[in-house]
C-alpha positions as CSV (number, residue, x, y, z in Angstrom):
1,M,-39.1,-132.0,-63.2
2,Q,-39.7,-131.7,-59.5
3,N,-40.5,-128.4,-57.8
4,T,-44.2,-127.9,-57.2
5,N,-43.9,-125.0,-54.7
6,C,-41.6,-122.5,-56.3
7,P,-40.0,-120.0,-53.8
8,E,-39.4,-117.7,-56.8
9,V,-42.9,-117.8,-58.3
10,E,-43.4,-114.0,-58.3
11,K,-40.0,-113.4,-60.0
12,C,-40.8,-116.1,-62.5
13,L,-44.3,-114.6,-63.3
14,E,-42.6,-111.3,-64.0
15,L,-40.1,-113.1,-66.3
16,I,-42.8,-115.0,-68.0
17,H,-44.6,-111.8,-68.9
18,L,-41.4,-110.2,-70.2
19,V,-40.5,-113.3,-72.3
20,L,-44.0,-113.6,-73.8
21,D,-43.9,-109.8,-74.5
22,N,-40.5,-110.3,-76.2
23,E,-39.1,-107.7,-73.7
24,A,-36.7,-110.0,-71.8
25,P,-33.0,-109.8,-72.3
26,A,-31.3,-113.0,-73.4
27,E,-29.9,-113.6,-69.9
28,Q,-33.4,-113.5,-68.3
29,E,-34.9,-115.6,-71.1
30,N,-32.2,-118.3,-70.6
31,Y,-32.7,-118.3,-66.9
32,L,-36.4,-118.8,-67.3
33,T,-35.9,-121.6,-69.9
34,E,-33.6,-123.4,-67.5
35,H,-35.9,-122.8,-64.5
36,L,-39.0,-124.1,-66.4
37,E,-37.1,-127.4,-67.1
38,M,-37.0,-128.0,-63.3
39,C,-40.1,-126.3,-62.0
40,M,-43.6,-127.7,-62.7
41,Q,-45.4,-124.8,-61.0
42,C,-43.7,-122.2,-63.2
43,L,-44.0,-124.3,-66.3
44,E,-47.8,-124.6,-65.7
45,N,-47.9,-120.8,-65.1
46,F,-46.0,-120.2,-68.4
47,N,-48.4,-122.5,-70.3
48,I,-51.5,-120.8,-68.8
49,E,-50.2,-117.3,-69.6
50,K,-49.3,-118.4,-73.2
51,E,-52.7,-119.9,-73.7
52,I,-54.5,-116.8,-72.4
53,R,-52.5,-114.6,-74.8
54,T,-53.3,-117.0,-77.7
55,A,-57.0,-117.0,-76.8
56,L,-57.1,-113.2,-76.6
57,K,-55.4,-112.8,-80.0
58,T,-57.7,-115.2,-81.7
59,R,-60.9,-114.0,-80.2
60,L,-60.4,-110.2,-80.3
61,E,-60.7,-108.2,-83.4
62,N,-58.8,-105.1,-84.3
63,K,-61.4,-102.4,-84.8
64,K,-60.7,-98.9,-86.1
65,V,-61.3,-96.2,-83.5
66,P,-63.3,-93.3,-84.8
67,L,-61.2,-90.2,-85.4
68,D,-63.5,-88.0,-83.4
69,L,-63.1,-90.2,-80.4
70,I,-59.3,-90.1,-80.7
71,N,-59.4,-86.3,-80.8
72,T,-61.7,-86.1,-77.8
73,I,-59.4,-88.3,-75.8
74,K,-56.3,-86.2,-76.8
75,V,-58.1,-83.0,-75.7
76,K,-59.0,-84.6,-72.4
77,I,-55.5,-85.7,-71.8
78,A,-54.2,-82.2,-72.7
79,E,-56.6,-80.7,-70.2
80,I,-55.1,-83.0,-67.4
81,D,-51.6,-81.8,-68.1
């Protein structure tokens, strides 16, 4: 592992988000996996993003939204269109 200043950091951040969201095609996922083996900066970014997602999932609760709120939002959206 060597690279600490990745010239492709922006591209890699986009790929990291796609991979963590399970939206990346296999080709992009493979590219990122290979890149992370060589790039410390992107590996650190990947681990940070993964930890943030894990923390959010464990600390946030799913709460039911009141039906009247849903209907009010739908009406407001319809008014915009």
